[in-house]
Residue frames relative to the residue before (quaternion, step in Angstrom):
aa qw qx qy qz dx dy dz
M 1.0000 0.0000 0.0000 0.0000 0.00 0.00 0.00
D 0.4268 -0.7175 0.5003 0.2296 3.52 -0.99 0.91
K 0.7618 0.3013 -0.1526 0.5528 3.56 1.15 -0.67
E 0.5236 -0.5584 0.5216 0.3769 3.50 -1.31 0.29
L 0.6356 -0.5530 0.3668 0.3946 3.60 -1.11 0.56
Y 0.6614 0.5238 -0.3191 0.4316 3.59 0.93 -0.83
Q 0.6551 0.5147 -0.3063 0.4605 3.62 1.23 -0.36
M 0.5875 0.6295 -0.3511 0.3678 3.58 1.23 -0.37
T 0.5190 -0.6161 0.4978 0.3214 3.51 -1.27 0.51
V 0.6761 -0.4536 0.3755 0.4428 3.54 -1.32 0.17
H 0.6513 0.5249 -0.3228 0.4427 3.60 0.91 -0.86
E 0.6661 0.5067 -0.3048 0.4546 3.57 0.91 -0.92
T 0.6913 0.4644 -0.2941 0.4691 3.59 0.86 -0.91
R 0.6194 0.5413 -0.3486 0.4492 3.59 1.01 -0.72
R 0.6324 0.5334 -0.3251 0.4582 3.58 0.99 -0.85
L 0.6733 0.4831 -0.2908 0.4783 3.60 0.96 -0.87
L 0.6253 0.5253 -0.3318 0.4723 3.58 1.05 -0.73
D 0.6635 0.5139 -0.3012 0.4526 3.58 0.91 -0.92
K 0.6988 0.4434 -0.2588 0.4980 3.58 1.05 -0.76
K 0.3855 -0.7471 0.4444 0.3094 3.56 1.38 -0.12
E 0.3433 0.7275 -0.5084 0.3073 3.55 1.13 0.74
I 0.7571 0.1031 -0.0822 0.6398 3.56 1.29 -0.43
C 0.2618 -0.7153 0.6072 0.2261 3.55 -1.32 0.10
S 0.7022 -0.4634 0.3240 0.4327 3.57 -1.26 0.29
K 0.6271 0.5487 -0.3370 0.4382 3.56 1.02 -0.79
D 0.6092 0.5428 -0.3481 0.4617 3.62 1.04 -0.71
L 0.6717 0.5090 -0.2883 0.4545 3.54 0.92 -0.99
V 0.6763 0.4839 -0.2900 0.4737 3.57 0.87 -0.96
S 0.6385 0.5278 -0.3259 0.4556 3.59 0.97 -0.81
S 0.6307 0.5331 -0.3261 0.4601 3.58 1.03 -0.78
V 0.6713 0.4858 -0.2939 0.4764 3.57 0.92 -0.91
L 0.6528 0.5142 -0.3142 0.4590 3.59 0.94 -0.85
E 0.6403 0.5156 -0.3220 0.4696 3.57 1.01 -0.78
R 0.6389 0.5206 -0.3210 0.4667 3.57 1.00 -0.81
I 0.6340 0.5216 -0.3230 0.4708 3.57 0.96 -0.87
E 0.6514 0.5293 -0.3035 0.4510 3.56 0.93 -0.96
N 0.6963 0.4984 -0.2679 0.4417 3.58 1.00 -0.85
I 0.8195 0.2810 -0.1351 0.4809 3.60 0.97 -0.72
D 0.5548 0.6616 -0.4069 0.2981 3.61 1.06 -0.47
S 0.5853 0.5750 -0.3922 0.4159 3.61 1.06 -0.51
R 0.6797 0.4765 -0.2821 0.4811 3.60 1.20 -0.49
I 0.8029 0.3058 -0.1480 0.4899 3.57 0.98 -0.80
N 0.2203 -0.8229 0.4980 0.1623 3.58 1.25 -0.33
A 0.2223 0.8115 -0.5069 0.1874 3.58 0.81 1.01
Y 0.7551 0.3668 -0.1867 0.5103 3.58 1.15 -0.49
I 0.3471 -0.7107 0.5741 0.2118 3.52 -1.04 0.85
T 0.7909 0.0246 0.0362 0.6103 3.54 0.93 -1.00
I 0.1234 -0.7574 0.6369 0.0744 3.56 -1.02 0.82
A 0.1799 -0.8054 0.5617 0.0588 3.56 -0.43 1.27
K 0.1222 -0.8567 0.4995 0.0409 3.54 0.59 1.25
D 0.6927 0.4781 -0.2935 0.4533 3.59 0.76 -1.00
T 0.6498 0.5118 -0.3127 0.4669 3.57 0.97 -0.86
A 0.6528 0.5188 -0.3137 0.4541 3.58 0.91 -0.90
L 0.6763 0.4857 -0.2962 0.4680 3.59 0.93 -0.86
K 0.6334 0.5164 -0.3310 0.4718 3.61 1.04 -0.73
Q 0.6528 0.5044 -0.3097 0.4728 3.57 0.99 -0.82
A 0.6285 0.5235 -0.3316 0.4700 3.58 1.05 -0.71
E 0.6395 0.5131 -0.3221 0.4733 3.59 0.98 -0.81
A 0.6463 0.5114 -0.3167 0.4695 3.58 0.97 -0.83
A 0.6365 0.5191 -0.3205 0.4719 3.59 1.04 -0.80
D 0.6418 0.5192 -0.3221 0.4633 3.60 0.99 -0.81
E 0.6445 0.5131 -0.3180 0.4692 3.58 0.99 -0.82
K 0.6407 0.5249 -0.3105 0.4665 3.56 1.01 -0.87
M 0.6624 0.4972 -0.3005 0.4730 3.57 0.96 -0.87
A 0.6354 0.5379 -0.3269 0.4474 3.60 1.01 -0.80
R 0.6927 0.4470 -0.2658 0.4997 3.58 1.12 -0.67
G 0.4764 -0.6924 0.4237 0.3377 3.59 1.28 -0.06
E 0.4503 0.7187 -0.4197 0.3233 3.56 1.19 0.50
T 0.6135 0.5296 -0.3607 0.4616 3.58 1.14 0.47
D 0.2805 -0.7249 0.5955 0.2031 3.52 -1.26 0.40
L 0.7576 -0.4001 0.2557 0.4479 3.57 -1.27 -0.03
L 0.7042 0.4627 -0.2706 0.4656 3.60 1.12 -0.54
F 0.3484 0.7895 -0.4641 0.1999 3.58 1.26 -0.10
L 0.7172 0.4332 -0.2638 0.4779 3.61 0.66 -1.02
I 0.6416 0.5251 -0.3283 0.4526 3.57 0.95 -0.82
E 0.6325 0.5307 -0.3300 0.4576 3.60 0.98 -0.83
V 0.6501 0.5142 -0.3147 0.4626 3.58 0.93 -0.87
L 0.6789 0.4943 -0.2948 0.4560 3.60 0.87 -0.91
I 0.6489 0.5056 -0.3242 0.4671 3.58 0.96 -0.81
T 0.6367 0.5270 -0.3271 0.4582 3.58 0.94 -0.85
E 0.6695 0.4897 -0.3032 0.4691 3.58 0.87 -0.91
K 0.6414 0.5212 -0.3297 0.4564 3.59 0.96 -0.83
Q 0.6514 0.5093 -0.3172 0.4644 3.58 0.95 -0.85
N 0.6357 0.5243 -0.3313 0.4596 3.59 0.96 -0.81
C 0.6539 0.5047 -0.3093 0.4711 3.59 0.97 -0.81
L 0.6545 0.5113 -0.3163 0.4583 3.58 0.95 -0.85
I 0.6464 0.5090 -0.3178 0.4712 3.58 0.97 -0.84
L 0.6428 0.5187 -0.3207 0.4637 3.58 0.93 -0.89
G 0.6705 0.5043 -0.2973 0.4558 3.57 0.87 -0.94
K 0.6475 0.5099 -0.3169 0.4693 3.58 0.96 -0.84
N 0.6524 0.5169 -0.3193 0.4530 3.60 0.92 -0.85
I 0.6402 0.5191 -0.3222 0.4657 3.58 0.99 -0.79
I 0.6576 0.5021 -0.3037 0.4726 3.58 0.93 -0.92
D 0.6483 0.5224 -0.3137 0.4565 3.58 0.93 -0.94
N 0.6686 0.5014 -0.3011 0.4592 3.59 0.92 -0.89
K 0.6403 0.5120 -0.3305 0.4676 3.61 1.00 -0.75
Q 0.6623 0.5066 -0.3118 0.4555 3.58 0.96 -0.84
K 0.6288 0.5374 -0.3316 0.4538 3.60 1.05 -0.70
K 0.6549 0.5187 -0.3060 0.4565 3.59 1.07 -0.75
N 0.6804 0.4956 -0.2869 0.4573 3.59 1.09 -0.69
């Protein structure tokens, strides 16, 4: 692979998942490692739920192994996570504004 997993698009990672060249846990581990390497400089994360993320990745791999996913499976997971992050960020901003 020319790129690290965390640098790949949803389409690229989905293709690798479908070919069984990687698993969800590989992808999540790559992202977690990247966060670990750079977050001390940028402080983008308040909480990193590493164990939860890895458990969810394992569950996704099991689901994929049973053929219980469709083409949008990975995209749905990413959108859900993005929405959760946006909601968390908005709540933090709202709470800070209320204190001021």
